[in-house]
C-alpha positions as CSV (number, residue, x, y, z in Angstrom):
1,X,48.0,41.2,-11.1
2,X,50.9,41.5,-8.4
3,X,49.7,41.0,-5.1
4,X,49.3,43.7,-2.2
5,X,51.2,43.0,1.1
6,X,47.2,42.8,2.4
7,X,47.4,39.7,0.3
8,X,50.6,38.4,0.2
9,X,50.0,36.0,3.3
10,X,46.9,34.2,1.5
11,X,49.4,31.6,0.2
12,X,50.9,31.2,3.2
13,X,47.5,30.6,5.1
14,X,46.7,28.8,2.5
15,X,49.6,26.4,2.9
16,X,49.1,26.4,6.2
17,X,45.7,25.2,6.4
18,X,46.3,22.6,3.8
19,X,49.6,21.2,5.3
20,X,49.9,22.5,8.5
21,X,52.9,24.1,10.3
22,X,55.4,21.3,8.5
23,X,54.4,22.7,5.6
24,X,56.2,26.2,6.0
25,X,59.4,26.8,6.9
26,X,59.7,28.4,10.4
27,X,60.1,31.9,9.0
28,X,56.9,31.7,6.9
29,X,55.6,30.4,10.3
30,X,56.9,33.8,11.7
31,X,55.6,35.8,8.9
32,X,51.9,34.8,9.8
33,X,52.1,35.9,13.3
34,X,53.7,38.8,12.5
35,X,51.7,39.7,10.0
36,X,48.5,39.6,12.3
37,X,50.7,42.3,14.4
38,X,51.7,44.4,11.3
39,X,49.5,44.1,8.8
40,X,51.3,46.5,6.4
41,X,54.7,46.1,5.2
42,X,57.1,43.2,4.9
43,X,57.7,41.3,7.9
44,X,59.7,38.5,6.1
45,X,62.9,40.5,7.1
46,X,62.0,40.6,11.1
47,X,61.0,37.2,10.7
48,X,64.2,36.1,9.4
49,X,66.0,38.3,11.8
50,X,64.5,36.7,15.0
51,X,65.6,33.3,13.8
52,X,68.6,34.1,13.5
53,X,69.2,36.1,16.9
54,X,67.0,33.6,18.5
55,X,67.8,30.4,16.5
56,X,64.6,28.6,16.2
57,X,60.5,29.2,15.9
58,X,60.3,27.8,19.3
59,X,62.9,30.1,21.0
60,X,61.2,33.2,19.5
61,X,57.8,32.5,20.4
62,X,59.2,31.2,24.0
63,X,61.5,34.3,24.4
64,X,60.7,37.1,26.9
65,X,59.0,40.5,25.6
66,X,62.3,42.5,26.7
67,X,64.3,40.1,24.5
68,X,62.2,40.9,21.7
69,X,62.3,44.6,21.8
């Protein structure tokens, strides 16, 4: 059975739970955060675009709200 978008984060959550943040690449950490705001649809492209624009997970998290729009 194929995972739906609603089910897609389950493996990410499990890897995060079992291995901590170091078990996931930055884009997957962002996916976990973004999914809580956008539970439907693929957030991977957005996560990767944010990392490309800001350079790192930390810089995305610390970015001003206006820069994220």
